[in-house]
C-alpha positions in Angstrom: -58.8 49.9 -70.9 -60.1 48.5 -73.8 -63.2 46.8 -74.6 -62.7 43.4 -75.9 -65.3 41.6 -74.5 -64.7 37.8 -73.3 -66.1 34.8 -71.6 -66.0 31.8 -68.6 -62.8 30.0 -68.2 -62.9 26.7 -68.7 -59.7 23.7 -68.8 -58.3 22.8 -71.6 -54.7 21.0 -71.5 -54.6 21.9 -67.6 -54.5 25.9 -68.7 -57.6 27.9 -68.5 -59.0 28.7 -71.7 -61.0 32.3 -72.2 -63.7 32.7 -74.7 -65.8 36.1 -75.7 -68.3 37.4 -73.1 -66.2 39.5 -71.4 -64.0 42.9 -70.1 -60.6 42.5 -71.1 -58.7 44.3 -68.1 -55.6 43.1 -67.3 -52.7 44.1 -64.2 -49.8 42.0 -64.5 -48.2 42.2 -60.1 -44.3 42.2 -60.5 -43.8 44.0 -57.1 -44.0 41.7 -54.6 -45.9 37.9 -55.5 -45.9 37.8 -59.3 -49.4 37.9 -60.5 -51.7 38.0 -63.6 -55.4 39.9 -62.9 -58.1 39.2 -65.1 -60.6 42.3 -63.2 -59.5 41.2 -59.7 -59.3 37.3 -60.5 -55.7 35.6 -60.5 -55.6 34.1 -63.9 -52.1 32.1 -62.7 -54.6 30.0 -60.0 -55.7 27.8 -62.9 -52.4 27.6 -64.4 -50.0 24.5 -64.0 -47.4 25.7 -61.9 -45.0 23.1 -62.8 -44.4 25.0 -65.8 -41.2 26.2 -64.4 -39.3 27.2 -67.1 -42.3 29.2 -68.8 -43.1 31.3 -66.3 -39.2 32.2 -65.7 -39.6 32.6 -69.1 -42.4 34.9 -69.5 -41.5 37.6 -65.8 -37.6 37.1 -67.8 -39.5 38.8 -70.8 -41.6 41.4 -69.0 -38.9 42.1 -67.1 -36.7 43.3 -70.4 -40.4 44.5 -72.2 -39.6 46.3 -75.3 -35.7 45.3 -76.0 -34.2 43.8 -78.5 -33.3 40.0 -77.4 -31.0 37.6 -79.0 -31.6 33.9 -78.4 -28.4 33.6 -76.8 -28.6 36.7 -74.6 -32.4 35.1 -73.4 -30.7 31.6 -72.9 -27.1 32.9 -71.1 -29.7 34.5 -68.4 -32.0 32.3 -67.7 -30.7 29.2 -67.8 -26.5 29.9 -67.4 -26.2 26.4 -66.3 -27.6 24.2 -68.1 -25.7 22.6 -70.7 -27.7 22.2 -73.8 -26.7 20.5 -76.9 -29.4 23.0 -79.3 -30.1 26.1 -77.6 -31.7 27.8 -79.5 -33.7 25.3 -80.2 -34.6 24.7 -76.7 -35.3 28.4 -76.6 -38.3 28.3 -79.4 -40.0 25.3 -77.9 -39.9 26.6 -74.4 -41.6 30.3 -76.2 -43.9 28.3 -78.5 -45.5 27.1 -75.1 -45.2 30.3 -74.1 -47.4 31.3 -77.0 -49.7 28.7 -75.6 -50.5 29.3 -72.6 -50.8 33.5 -73.1 -53.2 32.3 -76.1 -55.7 30.1 -73.3 -55.2 32.2 -71.0 -57.0 34.8 -73.4 -54.4 37.5 -73.4 -52.8 37.4 -76.2 -54.8 36.9 -79.6 -54.6 36.3 -83.2 -55.0 40.2 -84.0 -51.9 40.9 -81.2 -53.3 44.3 -81.1 -56.5 43.2 -79.0 -54.4 41.3 -76.9 -53.1 42.5 -73.7 -49.7 41.7 -75.0 -46.8 40.4 -78.0 -44.3 38.7 -78.6 -42.3 38.9 -82.0 -39.6 37.8 -83.9 -38.8 40.3 -85.6 -35.1 40.4 -87.2 -33.1 37.9 -85.8 -34.4 39.9 -82.7 -37.5 38.7 -79.2 -38.9 41.7 -78.5 -42.1 41.5 -76.2 -44.6 44.4 -75.6 -47.4 45.8 -73.8 -50.6 46.7 -75.3 -52.6 49.7 -73.9 -55.3 47.5 -72.0 -52.3 45.7 -69.8 -51.7 47.7 -66.3 -48.1 46.7 -65.4 -47.4 48.0 -61.7 -43.8 48.6 -61.7 -43.8 50.9 -64.8 -47.4 52.5 -63.2 -44.8 52.6 -59.8 -42.8 55.0 -61.5 -44.9 57.0 -63.4 -46.5 57.7 -59.7 -43.3 58.6 -58.2 -42.3 61.1 -60.8 -45.4 63.2 -60.8 -44.9 63.6 -57.6 -41.8 64.4 -57.8 -42.8 67.1 -60.4 -45.7 68.3 -57.8 -43.4 68.2 -54.3 -42.2 72.1 -54.2 -45.6 73.4 -56.2 -48.4 71.6 -55.1 -46.8 69.2 -52.3 -50.6 67.6 -50.5 -51.2 66.4 -54.9 -47.9 65.2 -54.6 -48.4 63.2 -51.3 -51.2 61.9 -52.7 -49.2 60.5 -56.1 -46.6 59.2 -53.9 -49.1 57.5 -51.4 -50.3 56.2 -54.5 -46.7 54.6 -55.6 -45.5 53.3 -52.1 -49.0 51.7 -52.2 -48.3 49.0 -55.4 -45.0 48.3 -53.3 -45.7 44.9 -51.8 -42.5 44.3 -52.1 -39.2 42.9 -53.6 -39.5 43.2 -57.3 -40.3 38.9 -58.4 -39.7 38.4 -54.6 -40.2 34.8 -55.2 -37.0 35.2 -57.7 -34.1 35.0 -55.1 -31.7 33.7 -55.8 -32.0 34.2 -60.5 -28.9 37.0 -61.0 -31.0 38.9 -64.0 -33.6 39.9 -62.0 -31.0 42.1 -59.3 -30.3 44.8 -61.0 -34.1 45.4 -61.7 -34.7 44.5 -58.1 -32.6 46.8 -56.9 -33.9 50.0 -58.7 -37.2 49.5 -57.2 -36.2 49.0 -53.9 -34.5 52.7 -54.6 -36.8 54.4 -55.6 -39.0 53.1 -53.2 -37.0 54.5 -50.7 -36.5 58.1 -52.8 -40.2 58.2 -53.0 -40.5 56.9 -49.2 -37.8 59.8 -48.0 -39.6 62.0 -50.1 -43.4 61.8 -48.8 -42.2 61.4 -45.0 -40.9 64.9 -45.4 -43.7 66.1 -47.1 -45.8 64.9 -44.4 -43.4 66.3 -41.7 -43.7 69.9 -43.3 -47.6 69.4 -43.6 -47.6 68.7 -39.6 -49.5 65.4 -40.7 -47.9 63.2 -38.2 -49.8 60.8 -38.0 -49.4 59.9 -41.4 -46.5 60.2 -41.3 -46.8 57.0 -38.4 -48.8 55.4 -40.6 -46.3 55.0 -43.3 -43.6 54.5 -41.3 -45.0 51.7 -40.0 -46.3 49.8 -43.8 -42.6 50.7 -44.7 -41.6 48.7 -41.9 -43.0 45.6 -43.5 -40.7 46.2 -46.5 -37.7 46.7 -44.6 -36.8 46.9 -41.3 -33.5 48.1 -41.2 -33.5 51.4 -42.7 -32.4 53.7 -40.1 -33.9 57.3 -41.6 -37.0 56.1 -42.0 -36.8 55.3 -37.6 -35.8 59.0 -37.5 -38.8 60.0 -39.0 -40.4 57.6 -37.3 -39.4 58.8 -33.6 -40.3 62.6 -34.7 -43.7 61.8 -35.5 -44.3 60.3 -31.5 -42.6 63.3 -30.4 -44.8 65.5 -32.2 -47.4 63.6 -30.8 -46.4 63.1 -27.1 -45.9 59.5 -27.6 -43.1 59.7 -25.2 -43.0 56.0 -23.8 -43.6 54.6 -27.4 -40.0 56.5 -28.5 -38.4 55.5 -26.2 -39.4 52.2 -26.3 -39.1 51.7 -30.1 -35.7 53.4 -29.5 -34.4 50.9 -27.7 -36.0 48.4 -29.7 -34.5 48.8 -32.9 -31.2 50.4 -31.9 -30.8 46.8 -30.6 -31.8 45.3 -33.3 -29.9 47.1 -35.5 -26.9 46.2 -33.6 -27.5 42.7 -33.5 -28.9 41.9 -36.7 -25.9 44.2 -38.5 -23.9 45.5 -36.1 -24.3 49.2 -36.2 -24.3 51.7 -33.9 -27.0 54.4 -34.0 -25.8 57.3 -36.0 -26.2 60.8 -34.4 -29.4 61.6 -35.9 -30.6 58.4 -34.5 -28.9 59.9 -30.9 -30.3 63.2 -31.5 -32.8 61.7 -31.6 -33.1 60.3 -28.3 -31.1 63.0 -26.3 -35.2 65.2 -27.7 -36.8 61.9 -26.2 -34.9 62.2 -23.0 -36.1 65.9 -22.8 -39.0 65.9 -24.1 -41.5 69.0 -24.0 -43.8 67.1 -22.0 -41.4 67.3 -18.5 -42.9 70.8 -18.1 -42.6 72.7 -14.8 -46.0 73.6 -14.8 -46.8 69.7 -14.5 -48.0 68.1 -11.6 -45.5 66.1 -9.4 -47.6 62.7 -9.9 -47.0 63.3 -13.5 -43.7 63.8 -13.4 -43.3 60.5 -10.6 -45.2 58.9 -13.8 -43.4 60.1 -16.2 -39.7 58.4 -14.8 -41.2 54.9 -13.9 -42.9 54.8 -17.8 -41.3 51.5 -18.0 -41.7 48.6 -15.8 -38.6 47.9 -14.4 -37.3 43.9 -15.6 -36.0 41.1 -12.9 -32.6 41.1 -15.1 -29.8 43.8 -15.3 -30.0 46.5 -17.6 -28.5 46.1 -21.5 -28.3 49.6 -23.4 -26.2 51.0 -26.1 -22.9 52.1 -25.4 -23.7 56.1 -25.4 -26.2 55.6 -22.1 -23.2 53.0 -20.6 -20.8 56.4 -20.6 -23.5 58.4 -19.1 -24.2 56.1 -16.3 -20.1 55.3 -16.3 -19.5 58.9 -15.7 -22.3 59.3 -13.6 -20.6 56.9 -10.6 -17.0 58.4 -11.9 -18.9 61.7 -10.5 -20.7 60.2 -7.6 -16.9 58.3 -6.0 -15.8 62.2 -5.5 -18.3 62.9 -2.5 -18.1 58.8 -1.0 -15.8 56.3 -2.0 -16.7 53.9 -4.7 -17.5 50.3 -4.3 -18.6 50.3 -7.9 -16.6 48.3 -10.6 -16.4 48.2 -13.8 -15.9 44.8 -15.8 -14.5 44.1 -18.9 -14.5 40.8 -20.6 -12.6 39.9 -23.6 -13.3 36.7 -25.8 -9.4 34.9 -26.9 -9.8 32.7 -29.6 -6.6 30.4 -29.5 -7.1 28.7 -32.2 -9.1 28.0 -35.6 -9.9 32.0 -36.9 -13.1 32.6 -36.0 -16.3 33.6 -38.6 -17.4 36.9 -38.1 -21.2 35.1 -38.2 -20.0 32.5 -35.5 -18.0 35.0 -33.7 -21.9 37.5 -33.6 -23.0 34.3 -31.9 -21.3 33.8 -29.4 -21.0 37.0 -27.8 -24.4 37.1 -28.3 -24.8 34.2 -25.8 -22.1 36.4 -23.6 -24.1 39.2 -23.4 -27.6 36.6 -22.4 -25.6 35.4 -20.0 -24.1 39.0 -18.1 -28.4 39.8 -18.3 -29.3 36.3 -16.7 -26.0 35.7 -14.0 -26.4 40.2 -13.3 -28.3 41.9 -10.8 -30.8 44.2 -11.7 -28.9 46.9 -10.9 -25.9 45.7 -13.0 -26.0 47.8 -16.5 -24.0 46.2 -19.9 -23.2 46.7 -22.5 -21.1 45.9 -25.8 -17.8 47.5 -26.7 -17.3 45.9 -30.1 -17.4 42.4 -31.8 -14.4 40.9 -29.0 -15.6 43.0 -25.9 -18.5 43.5 -23.3 -18.6 45.6 -20.6 -20.7 46.0 -17.4 -21.2 47.7 -13.9 -21.5 46.4 -11.0 -22.5 48.6 -7.7 -22.0 48.2 -4.1 -20.2 45.4 -3.6 -16.7 44.5 -2.0 -13.7 43.5 -4.6 -13.5 40.2 -2.8 -16.9 39.1 -4.5 -16.2 40.0 -7.5 -14.3 37.1 -8.2 -17.8 35.0 -7.2 -19.4 36.9 -10.1 -16.0 35.5 -12.7 -16.9 32.4 -11.5 -20.9 32.1 -12.2 -19.7 33.6 -15.4 -16.8 31.3 -16.1 -19.3 28.2 -15.0 -22.0 29.1 -16.9 -20.0 29.9 -20.4 -18.4 26.5 -20.0 -22.2 25.2 -19.6 -23.6 26.5 -22.6 -20.9 27.4 -25.3 -18.1 25.4 -24.2 -15.7 26.7 -27.0 -12.2 25.1 -26.4 -10.2 27.7 -28.2 -12.1 30.4 -26.8 -11.2 31.5 -23.9 -13.1 34.4 -21.2 -11.2 37.0 -20.0 -12.0 38.9 -17.0 -11.2 42.0 -15.7 -12.3 44.1 -12.8 -11.0 48.4 -12.1 -13.2 49.8 -9.3 -14.5 53.2 -11.1 -13.9 56.8 -9.1 -13.2 59.6 -10.5 -9.9 59.4 -11.3 -10.6 56.4 -13.4 -11.7 57.8 -16.9 -12.3 54.9 -19.5 -14.2 57.1 -21.8 
């Protein structure tokens, strides 16, 4: 990591300066919140954080290190909305301040090869580079993934180690605090894509090695990065199944499918539904289990004091079960269909999504514990009510409409509620 000795920080014009007496050991963090470490101590904590443009310039140079950059390109990408009269001169001023800051931090030296970085102006181009005694986490991240990819077939255990180290470096999106900087987006997308490729490779290798507990830990870490990558939840559920954690698998499936639908409007994929079928037909239900164990398995969830919400596939199963029951006994079970009719302005998708969520919550509160609710699409919600006479359906409708008018009350939006008796002849699905 280099052998140049440096000394304690002291204040200089609001910036920490470093003198000789300890070893230079610089790490630059870009995956997550930006930071520069000397050893394990953050250098940036001692700096004046109001120097926003200087920090942006430094992050820009790090992102495009080793590339030849024209002044016009830098100004256009960094400050596209600024109407500068003399952009080149403004840039030269910021670069002068950046050089001064880096020198006072101790990571840029007069003898450039001894420092952590260099910033040169060559043939009309600016070129920023890092020296060998500086570790850039995004470079190390890519290097570890490359090693894992090379060894995943010949030495899977070593590949797992490399992938694990790489995933540990990914603490968040690239320069996550620069959320609205367009020049960051290509790099951010690239590292995000690399992260998930490495993650899925790691999970597949752990699955082949039957290391299911590590699979769980790896998935749980990834949920902190991105909760909505469905393929990761498939691995997570598979690991829970293999560890016979059926209750946790059932709970997680319901949690993530509801989350995906509420946040993204996405229904479970065929692969995720297949995993759910495996959960329902889990190997824990073997013939040689004790009767009490079987009963406990069936009762592994507390019954909620409200109607039951489920995804459309599970709703179809319940609906068709009621149809079959009607063959033996006349049905007093009804399918209710609620349609949101827009008679005025066109609703944007987010507003409609919010209203449908409120309608769903109204149904869950008003209907009884044994009733079932699902959402068919962005404008239709369905429910099943059992053990009720047709005369009492109007009471249910009135309660729903009153609650809707009280809590939502959009004049241009009207609820249409229709009922059909569920019997063997009625086949909607």
